[in-house]
C-alpha positions in Angstrom: 25.6 25.8 -26.4 25.2 23.5 -29.3 28.3 21.3 -28.9 27.7 21.1 -25.1 24.4 19.7 -25.6 24.3 16.1 -26.9 21.6 15.7 -29.5 19.1 13.2 -28.0 17.8 12.7 -31.6 21.1 11.1 -32.6 20.1 7.7 -30.8 17.5 7.4 -33.4 19.7 7.9 -36.6 21.5 5.0 -37.8 23.6 4.2 -40.9 23.2 1.3 -43.4 25.2 -1.8 -43.2 26.1 -1.5 -39.6 28.4 -4.1 -38.3 28.2 -3.9 -34.4 31.4 -4.5 -32.5 31.5 -7.5 -30.1 30.1 -6.7 -26.9 31.6 -7.1 -23.5 29.4 -7.9 -20.4 30.1 -4.6 -18.4 26.7 -3.2 -18.1 26.4 0.1 -16.0 30.0 1.0 -16.3 29.4 4.0 -18.5 27.2 7.1 -18.1 27.2 9.1 -21.4 30.9 9.0 -21.8 32.5 11.6 -23.8 36.1 12.5 -23.2 38.6 9.7 -23.5 42.4 9.7 -23.3 45.4 6.8 -23.1 47.7 7.8 -20.3 50.6 5.1 -20.4 49.2 1.6 -19.9 45.8 3.1 -18.7 42.7 4.2 -20.8 40.7 7.0 -18.9 37.0 7.8 -19.9 34.9 10.7 -18.5 31.4 9.9 -17.7 29.6 13.1 -18.1 26.4 11.8 -16.2 24.2 14.0 -18.4 21.5 13.5 -20.7 18.6 15.9 -21.7 16.5 14.6 -18.6 19.0 14.7 -15.8 22.3 15.6 -14.3 24.0 12.8 -12.6 27.4 12.9 -10.9 30.4 12.7 -13.1 33.1 10.2 -12.8 36.2 8.9 -14.4 36.6 5.3 -15.3 40.2 3.8 -15.5 40.6 0.8 -17.6 43.8 -1.2 -18.4 44.8 -0.4 -22.0 45.9 -3.8 -22.9 42.9 -5.9 -21.9 40.4 -3.2 -21.1 39.9 -4.7 -17.8 38.4 -2.4 -15.0 41.0 -0.6 -12.6 39.1 2.1 -10.9 36.2 4.6 -10.9 36.8 8.1 -9.6 34.1 10.4 -8.8 34.7 14.0 -10.2 34.3 16.8 -7.8 31.9 18.6 -10.3 29.3 17.4 -12.9 30.0 17.0 -16.5 33.7 16.4 -17.1 34.4 17.5 -20.7 38.0 17.4 -21.1 41.0 15.3 -19.9 44.6 16.5 -20.5 47.8 14.7 -19.1 50.6 17.1 -18.4 53.7 16.5 -16.7 52.7 14.2 -13.6 49.1 15.3 -13.3 45.8 14.5 -15.1 43.7 17.6 -15.5 39.9 17.3 -15.7 37.7 20.1 -16.7 34.2 19.9 -15.4 31.4 22.4 -16.3 29.1 21.9 -13.3 25.3 21.8 -13.8 24.3 24.5 -16.6 21.0 26.0 -16.6 19.4 26.0 -20.1 16.0 27.4 -19.3 16.8 30.5 -21.4 18.7 28.7 -24.3 20.0 32.0 -25.7 21.6 33.0 -22.3 22.6 29.8 -20.5 24.0 30.3 -17.0 26.0 28.3 -14.2 23.4 26.5 -11.9 26.4 25.1 -9.7 30.1 25.8 -9.9 32.4 23.9 -12.3 35.8 23.1 -11.6 39.4 22.3 -13.0 40.5 19.3 -11.1 44.0 17.6 -11.0 44.9 14.1 -10.2 48.4 12.7 -9.5 49.2 10.4 -12.4 51.1 8.1 -10.1 48.2 7.6 -7.7 45.3 7.8 -10.4 43.7 4.5 -9.5 43.3 5.7 -5.9 41.8 8.9 -6.9 45.0 10.9 -5.5 43.7 14.5 -6.1 46.5 17.0 -6.9 44.6 20.1 -6.7 41.1 21.6 -7.2 40.0 25.1 -8.6 36.3 26.0 -8.4 34.9 28.3 -11.1 31.5 29.8 -11.9 31.9 30.0 -15.7 31.2 26.5 -17.1 34.7 25.8 -17.9 35.1 23.5 -21.0 38.4 23.3 -22.4 42.1 23.3 -21.3 45.6 23.3 -22.7 49.0 23.3 -21.2 52.5 24.0 -22.1 55.5 24.0 -19.7 54.2 25.7 -16.4 51.4 27.7 -18.1 47.8 26.6 -19.0 44.8 28.4 -20.7 41.1 27.2 -20.1 38.0 28.4 -21.8 34.2 28.7 -20.8 31.0 27.2 -22.2 29.3 30.3 -21.1 31.5 33.4 -21.6 33.6 34.3 -24.5 36.8 34.8 -22.8 40.0 32.8 -21.9 41.9 32.6 -18.5 45.5 31.8 -17.8 47.0 29.5 -15.2 50.3 29.5 -13.5 50.8 25.7 -12.9 54.0 26.3 -11.1 51.6 27.4 -8.2 49.1 25.2 -6.4 45.8 25.0 -8.3 44.0 27.8 -6.7 42.5 31.2 -7.5 45.9 32.7 -6.8 47.3 30.9 -9.7 44.4 32.3 -12.0 44.7 35.5 -14.5 41.9 36.8 -16.6 39.4 36.6 -17.9 40.2 38.2 -21.3 37.5 38.6 -23.7 38.1 37.4 -27.3 35.6 39.3 -28.9 32.4 41.2 -28.3 30.7 40.2 -31.5 29.8 36.6 -29.9 29.3 37.0 -26.4 28.5 33.3 -25.8 31.5 31.0 -25.1 32.4 27.5 -26.3 36.3 27.7 -27.2 38.6 25.0 -27.7 42.1 25.7 -26.8 45.4 24.0 -28.1 49.1 24.8 -27.5 51.0 26.4 -30.4 54.6 27.5 -30.5 55.3 29.2 -27.3 51.8 30.3 -26.6 48.1 28.9 -27.7 45.5 29.2 -30.4 41.8 28.9 -29.4 38.9 28.2 -32.0 35.4 29.8 -31.1 32.4 27.6 -32.3 29.9 30.5 -32.2 32.1 33.1 -34.3 33.9 30.5 -36.4 37.2 32.4 -35.5 40.7 31.4 -34.5 42.6 33.6 -32.0 46.2 33.6 -31.4 47.3 33.7 -27.5 50.7 34.7 -26.1 52.5 32.4 -23.6 50.1 33.8 -20.7 47.1 33.0 -22.6 46.2 36.7 -23.5 44.9 37.3 -27.1 47.7 38.8 -29.3 44.9 40.7 -31.6 45.6 38.4 -34.3 42.6 36.3 -35.4 41.2 34.9 -38.6 37.6 33.9 -39.6 37.3 30.1 -40.5 33.8 30.1 -42.1 32.6 30.9 -45.6 29.5 32.9 -44.5 28.1 35.2 -41.7 26.0 32.2 -40.5 27.6 30.1 -37.6 29.4 27.2 -39.2 30.4 25.7 -35.9 34.3 25.8 -35.7 35.5 22.8 -33.3 37.8 20.2 -32.5 41.1 22.0 -33.5 44.1 20.0 -34.3 47.6 21.7 -34.4 50.3 20.1 -36.8 53.4 22.2 -36.8 52.2 25.5 -37.9 49.0 24.2 -39.6 45.4 24.4 -37.6 42.9 22.0 -38.7 39.2 22.5 -37.6 35.9 20.9 -38.3 33.2 23.3 -39.4 30.3 21.2 -37.9 27.5 22.7 -39.7 29.1 23.5 -42.9 30.4 19.9 -42.8 34.0 20.4 -44.1 37.5 20.4 -42.5 39.6 23.7 -43.1 43.2 24.6 -42.5 45.1 27.8 -41.7 48.9 28.7 -41.4 49.2 29.8 -37.9 52.9 31.1 -38.8 51.4 33.3 -41.6 48.5 34.5 -39.3 51.2 35.6 -36.6 53.2 37.7 -38.9 50.5 39.8 -40.5 47.4 38.9 -38.7 46.0 37.7 -42.0 46.2 34.0 -43.5 44.2 32.3 -46.1 41.8 29.5 -45.1 41.6 26.5 -47.3 39.1 23.4 -47.4 40.9 20.1 -46.8 37.9 17.8 -46.7 35.0 19.1 -48.6 32.3 16.9 -47.6 32.1 15.1 -43.9 29.2 13.0 -42.7 26.5 13.7 -40.5 27.2 15.6 -37.2 31.2 15.5 -37.2 32.3 15.9 -33.6 35.8 15.1 -33.4 39.2 15.3 -35.5 42.6 13.7 -35.3 45.5 14.0 -37.7 47.6 10.8 -38.1 50.3 11.1 -40.4 48.8 11.8 -43.9 45.2 10.8 -42.8 42.5 12.8 -41.0 40.1 10.7 -38.6 36.7 12.3 -38.1 34.2 10.9 -35.7 30.6 11.3 -37.0 28.1 11.1 -34.2 24.9 10.9 -36.3 26.5 8.2 -38.7 28.1 6.0 -36.2 31.4 5.8 -37.6 34.8 7.1 -37.8 35.9 8.0 -41.2 39.4 8.3 -42.5 40.3 11.0 -45.1 43.4 11.4 -47.2 45.1 14.5 -46.3 46.4 15.1 -49.8 43.0 14.9 -51.6 40.3 14.9 -49.0 38.7 11.7 -50.3 37.5 8.8 -48.0 40.0 6.0 -47.5 38.2 3.8 -45.0 35.7 3.7 -42.1 35.3 2.3 -38.7 31.6 1.5 -38.0 29.9 1.3 -34.5 26.6 -0.1 -33.5 23.5 1.5 -34.4 22.5 4.6 -32.2 26.1 4.5 -30.5 26.3 8.4 -31.0 30.1 8.2 -30.9 31.7 11.4 -29.3 35.6 11.5 -29.0 38.3 9.2 -30.2 41.9 8.8 -28.6 44.9 6.8 -29.9 47.3 4.7 -28.1 50.9 6.0 -27.6 52.1 3.4 -30.3 49.3 4.4 -32.7 48.0 0.8 -32.9 44.6 1.4 -30.9 41.8 3.8 -31.4 39.3 4.1 -28.6 36.0 5.8 -29.3 33.3 6.8 -26.7 29.6 6.1 -27.2 27.4 8.7 -25.6 24.0 7.1 -26.4 25.6 3.6 -26.7 26.8 3.8 -23.0 30.0 2.1 -24.2 33.6 2.3 -25.5 34.7 0.8 -28.7 38.5 -0.1 -29.1 39.6 -0.7 -32.6 42.9 -2.4 -33.5 44.1 -0.4 -36.5 46.5 -3.2 -37.6 44.3 -6.2 -37.2 40.9 -4.9 -37.8 39.6 -6.4 -34.5 37.1 -4.5 -32.4 36.7 -4.8 -28.6 33.7 -3.2 -26.8 33.4 -2.4 -23.1 29.8 -1.3 -21.8 26.2 -1.9 -22.3 25.1 -4.4 -25.1 24.3 -2.6 -28.3 
């Protein structure tokens, strides 16, 4: 469960020459935020409410994407919202519920989790469009047309959802196991062509899924050793899958088109040396943006040569978690798990605005 557990020690790790963003007086707005998403003229942030000492109620914070003013707080049905996906006219929120880590090698669900849907046109009012309770610690979600797939923090399987039906057990299919070699879950799923691809953190493998979310049998090992290298944060661009190998500290790429034909495809290293605790990846044109939680920065690497081009620095101890980009590509929002805030960088002007507790 390495990725699910934020590392408390990260708050004590800093980086040199930190230039803290300008703070805004919004104390108490955030509670260990992680997921973040631009939705039209709104910016939605998921408050996990989780730290190693406590599980608190999760919520969504809705901000105006232009001036970062507060619009609404929406309490989630279950604890620990981990993923936000806008699809068609709904915002889907994936919530693990409370997880019991008393046996770290065999975590279990202490309460049900859920996949919750909100109507985009009534988001500020918290207009719920559906709720599906699940006992498997759901952690990631991807949608295409009227089909969706979700994964688990606890079970190395995938489930399908028929989005043409109400969000209920009747719309559910699965589970379908990915592999018996790594029974613990923690898969990240993304749409690809007519189906999906899932990247498993514990086995360092990528699996192709058909349109219903069922594994096709084609998979590839993304690591370079038998040790867990921590495959996460997949990004699909055309037929290319990019992933972070968190423990190896690299970005790798594989051709999914080739994988789908012969179930074999070479894996190449795109960025050979990342910073400390890389936690999120985004591809923007010919550049790769990587969020480094322990270095308190976002570093931009050239896709062609893997070299650092520039970096965006957050305050010491911010522990940045996820990033999101505005539809026009001008703004980058970064959540701060330990900093209890949100920093928004204007990529054109270099201006930084911050919402949350003062650094």
